[in-house]
C-alpha positions as CSV (number, residue, x, y, z in Angstrom):
1,M,-46.7,-21.9,-37.6
2,R,-46.3,-22.8,-33.9
3,A,-43.4,-21.6,-31.9
4,K,-41.8,-23.3,-28.9
5,F,-41.8,-21.5,-25.6
6,F,-40.6,-22.6,-22.2
7,V,-42.5,-22.2,-19.0
8,T,-41.7,-23.2,-15.4
9,E,-45.0,-23.0,-13.6
10,E,-48.7,-23.9,-14.3
11,I,-49.5,-21.0,-15.0
12,L,-64.4,0.5,-13.8
13,S,-64.1,2.6,-16.4
14,D,-64.3,2.7,-20.2
15,V,-61.4,2.8,-22.6
16,R,-61.4,6.4,-24.0
17,D,-60.0,7.8,-27.1
18,F,-58.1,4.9,-28.4
19,S,-57.3,3.7,-31.9
20,C,-54.9,1.2,-33.5
21,R,-51.6,2.3,-35.1
22,G,-49.5,0.8,-37.9
23,P,-49.8,-2.6,-39.6
24,L,-51.7,-4.2,-36.7
25,A,-54.5,-1.6,-36.9
26,R,-56.9,-4.0,-38.5
27,T,-56.6,-6.8,-35.9
28,V,-58.0,-7.4,-32.4
29,P,-55.5,-6.5,-29.6
30,L,-55.0,-9.5,-27.5
31,I,-52.9,-10.6,-24.5
32,R,-52.5,-13.8,-22.5
33,A,-54.6,-14.2,-19.3
34,M,-51.4,-14.9,-17.3
35,S,-50.7,-11.1,-17.4
36,L,-53.6,-10.7,-14.9
37,V,-51.9,-12.8,-12.2
38,P,-50.2,-9.8,-10.3
39,A,-53.3,-7.7,-10.4
40,I,-55.5,-10.5,-9.1
41,R,-53.1,-11.2,-6.2
42,W,-52.8,-7.5,-5.3
43,L,-56.6,-7.1,-5.3
44,H,-56.8,-10.0,-2.8
45,E,-54.2,-8.3,-0.6
46,Q,-56.4,-5.2,-0.6
47,G,-59.4,-7.2,0.5
48,R,-61.2,-6.7,-2.8
49,S,-63.0,-9.1,-5.0
50,P,-60.9,-9.7,-8.2
51,E,-64.0,-11.3,-9.8
52,A,-65.9,-8.0,-9.5
53,Y,-63.1,-6.0,-11.1
54,L,-62.5,-8.5,-13.8
55,R,-66.2,-8.6,-14.7
56,N,-66.6,-4.8,-14.8
57,A,-63.6,-4.6,-17.1
58,G,-65.2,-7.2,-19.5
59,L,-62.6,-9.9,-18.6
60,P,-63.2,-13.5,-17.7
61,V,-63.8,-13.9,-13.9
62,S,-61.6,-17.1,-13.8
63,P,-58.8,-16.3,-16.2
64,L,-56.2,-18.5,-14.4
65,E,-58.1,-21.6,-15.1
66,N,-56.4,-21.3,-18.5
67,P,-53.6,-18.7,-18.1
68,L,-52.6,-19.0,-21.8
69,R,-56.1,-18.0,-23.1
70,P,-56.2,-14.8,-25.1
71,V,-58.1,-11.9,-23.5
72,P,-58.7,-8.4,-25.0
73,L,-55.9,-6.0,-24.3
74,L,-58.3,-3.0,-24.3
75,H,-60.2,-4.7,-21.5
76,V,-57.0,-5.0,-19.6
77,A,-56.6,-1.3,-20.0
78,R,-60.1,-0.9,-18.4
79,L,-58.9,-2.9,-15.5
80,V,-55.8,-0.8,-15.1
81,D,-58.0,2.3,-15.0
82,A,-60.1,0.8,-12.2
83,L,-57.0,-0.2,-10.2
84,E,-55.8,3.4,-10.3
85,C,-59.0,4.5,-8.6
86,L,-58.2,2.0,-5.8
87,G,-54.4,2.3,-5.5
88,G,-53.5,5.8,-6.9
89,P,-51.4,6.9,-9.9
90,D,-48.5,4.6,-8.9
91,V,-50.6,1.5,-8.5
92,C,-48.7,-0.5,-11.1
93,C,-45.4,0.0,-9.2
94,K,-47.2,-1.1,-6.1
95,I,-48.5,-4.2,-7.8
96,V,-45.1,-5.2,-9.2
97,S,-43.2,-4.4,-6.0
98,S,-45.1,-6.9,-4.0
99,A,-45.3,-9.7,-6.6
100,S,-42.8,-12.5,-7.0
101,L,-40.9,-12.9,-10.2
102,L,-43.0,-16.0,-11.1
103,E,-46.2,-13.9,-10.7
104,L,-44.9,-11.4,-13.2
105,A,-45.9,-13.8,-16.0
106,L,-43.7,-13.7,-19.1
107,L,-41.0,-11.7,-17.3
108,G,-40.5,-14.1,-14.4
109,R,-40.6,-17.2,-16.6
110,L,-38.0,-15.9,-19.0
111,A,-35.8,-14.4,-16.2
112,L,-35.5,-17.8,-14.5
113,G,-34.1,-19.3,-17.7
114,S,-31.7,-16.5,-18.4
115,R,-28.2,-15.7,-17.0
116,T,-28.5,-11.9,-17.0
117,P,-31.1,-9.1,-17.2
118,A,-29.9,-8.3,-20.7
119,E,-30.4,-11.9,-21.8
120,A,-33.8,-12.0,-20.2
121,L,-34.9,-8.8,-21.9
122,E,-33.7,-10.1,-25.3
123,R,-35.7,-13.3,-24.8
124,I,-38.8,-11.4,-23.9
125,S,-38.4,-9.2,-27.0
126,A,-38.2,-12.3,-29.2
127,S,-41.1,-14.1,-27.5
128,L,-43.5,-11.2,-27.1
129,P,-45.6,-11.9,-30.2
130,L,-46.6,-15.2,-28.5
131,F,-48.0,-13.3,-25.6
132,C,-49.4,-10.0,-26.8
133,S,-50.5,-9.1,-30.3
134,H,-50.0,-5.3,-30.2
135,E,-47.0,-4.9,-27.8
136,N,-43.5,-4.0,-29.1
137,L,-40.2,-4.3,-27.3
138,S,-36.7,-3.6,-28.7
139,V,-33.4,-4.1,-26.9
140,S,-30.1,-2.7,-28.2
141,R,-26.6,-1.8,-27.0
142,N,-25.4,1.8,-27.0
143,G,-21.8,2.2,-25.7
144,G,-21.8,1.0,-22.1
145,T,-25.6,0.8,-21.8
146,L,-28.6,-1.3,-22.7
147,V,-31.4,0.6,-24.3
148,V,-34.9,-0.8,-24.0
149,R,-37.8,0.7,-25.9
150,H,-41.4,-0.4,-25.3
151,S,-44.6,0.7,-27.2
152,Y,-48.0,-0.5,-28.2
153,S,-49.8,-0.5,-31.6
154,V,-52.9,0.7,-29.7
155,A,-53.5,4.2,-28.5
156,F,-55.0,4.0,-25.0
157,N,-56.4,6.9,-23.0
158,P,-53.4,8.9,-21.5
159,A,-53.9,7.6,-17.9
160,A,-54.0,3.9,-19.0
161,E,-51.1,4.4,-21.3
162,H,-49.0,5.9,-18.5
163,L,-50.0,3.1,-16.1
164,L,-49.1,0.4,-18.6
165,F,-45.7,1.9,-19.3
166,Q,-45.2,2.3,-15.5
167,Y,-45.9,-1.4,-15.2
168,A,-43.3,-2.3,-17.8
169,A,-40.7,0.0,-16.2
170,A,-41.4,-1.5,-12.7
171,M,-41.0,-5.0,-14.1
172,A,-37.6,-4.1,-15.7
173,D,-36.5,-2.7,-12.3
174,R,-37.6,-5.9,-10.6
175,L,-35.7,-8.0,-13.1
176,C,-32.5,-6.1,-12.5
177,T,-32.8,-6.1,-8.7
178,A,-33.2,-9.9,-9.0
179,T,-29.4,-10.0,-9.5
180,G,-28.9,-8.5,-6.1
181,V,-28.3,-4.9,-7.2
182,A,-30.1,-2.3,-5.1
183,A,-33.3,-0.6,-6.2
184,P,-33.8,1.6,-8.1
185,S,-31.6,-0.2,-10.6
186,L,-32.4,1.7,-13.9
187,A,-30.1,4.5,-15.0
188,D,-32.9,6.3,-16.9
189,V,-36.6,5.9,-17.2
190,K,-38.6,8.1,-19.7
191,L,-42.3,7.6,-20.2
192,P,-45.4,9.7,-21.1
193,P,-46.6,11.6,-18.0
194,H,-49.9,10.9,-16.2
195,P,-52.5,13.5,-17.5
196,E,-53.3,14.7,-14.0
197,H,-50.3,13.7,-11.8
198,G,-47.3,14.0,-14.2
199,I,-44.4,11.8,-13.0
200,A,-43.7,13.1,-9.5
201,H,-45.5,10.0,-8.0
202,L,-42.8,7.8,-9.6
203,D,-39.8,9.4,-7.8
204,R,-40.1,7.0,-4.9
205,W,-39.8,4.1,-7.2
206,F,-37.3,5.2,-9.8
207,G,-35.5,8.1,-8.1
208,P,-34.1,11.0,-10.1
209,S,-33.7,8.9,-13.2
210,V,-37.4,9.2,-14.1
211,A,-38.5,11.9,-16.7
212,S,-41.3,12.7,-19.1
213,L,-41.1,11.5,-22.7
214,P,-43.3,13.1,-25.4
215,G,-45.1,10.6,-27.6
216,H,-46.3,7.1,-26.9
217,A,-43.4,5.0,-25.8
218,L,-41.3,4.0,-22.8
219,E,-37.5,4.2,-22.9
220,I,-35.3,2.6,-20.3
221,I,-31.5,2.8,-20.0
222,V,-29.7,0.1,-18.0
223,N,-26.0,0.5,-17.2
224,Q,-23.8,-2.4,-18.6
225,E,-22.7,-3.6,-15.2
226,V,-26.3,-4.1,-14.2
227,A,-27.5,-5.4,-17.5
228,D,-24.8,-8.1,-17.6
229,R,-24.8,-8.9,-13.9
230,R,-25.6,-12.6,-13.4
231,F,-28.6,-13.9,-11.6
232,P,-28.1,-16.0,-8.4
233,V,-27.4,-19.7,-9.0
234,V,-30.8,-20.6,-7.5
235,A,-32.6,-18.6,-10.2
236,R,-30.6,-20.3,-13.0
237,D,-31.2,-23.7,-11.5
238,R,-35.0,-23.2,-11.6
239,S,-34.7,-23.1,-15.4
240,Q,-33.8,-26.8,-15.3
241,Q,-37.5,-27.5,-14.6
242,M,-38.6,-26.1,-17.9
243,E,-40.7,-28.1,-20.3
244,P,-41.6,-27.2,-23.9
245,M,-45.1,-25.9,-24.7
246,D,-46.6,-25.1,-28.1
247,I,-48.1,-21.6,-28.2
248,T,-49.6,-19.9,-31.3
249,P,-48.5,-16.3,-31.8
250,L,-51.4,-14.0,-31.0
251,R,-50.7,-11.8,-34.0
252,G,-52.1,-14.6,-36.2
253,D,-51.8,-14.1,-40.0
254,G,-52.3,-10.4,-39.8
255,T,-56.0,-10.3,-40.9
256,L,-58.9,-9.1,-38.9
257,S,-60.7,-12.3,-39.6
258,D,-58.0,-14.4,-38.0
259,S,-57.8,-12.3,-34.9
260,V,-61.6,-12.3,-34.6
261,S,-61.5,-16.1,-34.8
262,I,-58.9,-16.3,-32.0
263,T,-61.0,-13.9,-29.9
264,L,-64.3,-15.7,-30.5
265,T,-62.7,-19.1,-29.6
266,S,-61.5,-17.7,-26.3
267,T,-64.7,-15.8,-25.3
268,L,-67.0,-18.8,-26.0
269,D,-65.9,-20.0,-22.6
270,D,-67.7,-17.1,-21.0
271,G,-70.9,-17.2,-23.0
272,L,-72.0,-16.5,-26.6
273,P,-70.3,-13.3,-27.7
274,T,-72.2,-10.6,-29.6
275,I,-71.0,-8.2,-32.4
276,A,-71.1,-5.4,-29.8
277,D,-68.8,-7.4,-27.4
278,L,-66.3,-8.0,-30.2
279,A,-66.5,-4.4,-31.3
280,L,-65.6,-3.2,-27.8
281,A,-62.6,-5.7,-27.7
282,S,-61.5,-4.5,-31.2
283,G,-61.6,-0.8,-30.4
284,M,-64.0,0.0,-33.3
285,S,-67.7,0.4,-33.9
286,S,-69.9,-2.6,-34.8
287,R,-70.4,-1.1,-38.2
288,S,-66.7,-0.6,-38.9
289,L,-66.0,-4.1,-37.7
290,Q,-68.6,-5.6,-40.0
291,R,-67.4,-3.5,-42.9
292,R,-63.8,-4.6,-42.5
293,L,-64.7,-8.2,-42.2
294,L,-66.7,-7.9,-45.4
295,E,-63.7,-6.4,-47.1
296,E,-61.8,-9.6,-46.2
297,G,-64.6,-11.8,-47.6
298,S,-65.9,-12.8,-44.1
299,S,-68.5,-11.8,-41.6
300,F,-69.1,-11.9,-37.8
301,S,-71.9,-14.6,-38.2
302,R,-69.7,-16.8,-40.3
303,L,-66.7,-16.6,-37.9
304,L,-68.9,-17.2,-34.9
305,D,-70.5,-20.2,-36.6
306,S,-67.0,-21.6,-37.3
307,A,-65.9,-21.0,-33.7
308,R,-68.9,-22.8,-32.3
309,R,-68.4,-25.6,-34.7
310,N,-64.7,-26.1,-33.8
311,A,-65.5,-25.9,-30.1
312,A,-68.4,-28.4,-30.3
313,M,-66.4,-30.8,-32.4
314,R,-63.4,-30.6,-30.1
315,R,-65.5,-31.2,-26.9
316,L,-67.5,-34.0,-28.5
317,A,-64.3,-35.7,-29.7
318,E,-62.8,-35.5,-26.1
319,G,-65.9,-37.5,-24.9
320,K,-65.8,-35.9,-21.4
321,E,-69.2,-34.1,-21.5
322,K,-72.8,-34.9,-22.2
323,V,-74.2,-33.5,-25.5
324,A,-76.4,-31.1,-23.5
325,S,-73.4,-29.7,-21.8
326,V,-71.5,-29.2,-25.1
327,A,-74.6,-27.5,-26.5
328,A,-74.8,-25.1,-23.6
329,H,-71.1,-24.3,-23.9
330,V,-71.3,-23.3,-27.5
331,G,-74.4,-21.1,-27.0
332,Y,-77.4,-23.4,-27.8
333,S,-80.2,-23.4,-25.3
334,R,-81.4,-26.8,-26.4
335,Q,-79.6,-30.0,-27.3
336,A,-81.7,-30.3,-30.4
337,S,-80.2,-27.1,-31.8
338,L,-76.7,-28.5,-31.5
339,T,-77.9,-31.7,-33.2
340,R,-79.2,-29.7,-36.2
341,A,-76.0,-27.7,-36.3
342,M,-73.8,-30.9,-36.2
343,R,-75.8,-32.4,-39.1
344,R,-75.2,-29.2,-41.0
345,W,-71.5,-29.1,-40.2
346,T,-70.6,-32.8,-40.4
347,G,-73.7,-34.7,-41.8
348,M,-74.1,-36.7,-38.6
349,P,-75.6,-36.2,-35.1
350,P,-73.4,-35.5,-32.1
351,I,-73.3,-39.0,-30.6
352,R,-72.4,-40.5,-33.9
353,F,-69.7,-37.9,-34.4
354,R,-68.2,-38.8,-31.1
355,G,-68.0,-42.4,-32.2
356,S,-70.4,-43.8,-29.6
357,G,-73.8,-45.4,-30.2
358,E,-74.7,-45.4,-26.6
359,P,-77.4,-42.9,-25.5
360,E,-76.6,-40.2,-23.0
361,R,-77.6,-41.0,-19.4
């Protein structure tokens, strides 16, 4: 089932010791490419090549050509690890502090359509499954405060986990200060410490409110007067520009097969994926991945064939590319290979499928 979401704008290290937790443990962790916008802008500011960092992390080098495309969350963690080497243990606070609200992807777009930080956070919580498959956010009232709890159904290495939670806390602070309240705006910030630096590096960003939290979650407390403070009129007025867009939730139907299909469809844009590529994105070995797909009555080769078929049929139906270009996009080195595949899939050659009897020129 598709859900409606409103948007306002067009929008170098390994992951170590991770595993998946809970009911999502058997699916591929995914997040929308729009989440990379602030990091890409920050890298430009540092005089670095975003393309090199993205490529080394296993991410598409031009993610913003399609900001809604799914990318592997574990690869985003690899990018965050690399950014720490460049910007230090508080790099995520630095990235968020210099970004505009619109550049903060989901946060900015929902904030501009909300009246208060509390309303924005509630909308983010409700819409999050559309934008990240393994990210969890709950918002509740407790007396005169708003309690925000954030976690992942993926266990990252401790440094990456700290940085990702740091990023979320910094975004919440930016959201609250968008009302005009002075920073730091959060009454309490608790998160797992950095394995080497603890939390002292966050004092300059969150003040005395920051503390260590055992476990694998972030907890934020926002005083009621801040949570319910209204955004400026100009921020609310921007929401009038919103238009509806259909987005499929990244959590899919809960099966590994479905999440693998989503991943393969997305990664075809960057070349033909291998079982090893998918295993890295999934956080499991190739053997485990194949075994779990088999348990669901599927296989990597079958799902890849389906992804190639769907991509080829879609591009041919659009009629904007030559058959040879479509063949290359779906991983065939020769047009004749696509022709054989199309006959197998549809019983007709590519040009006939596209509905044109004219030869390619």
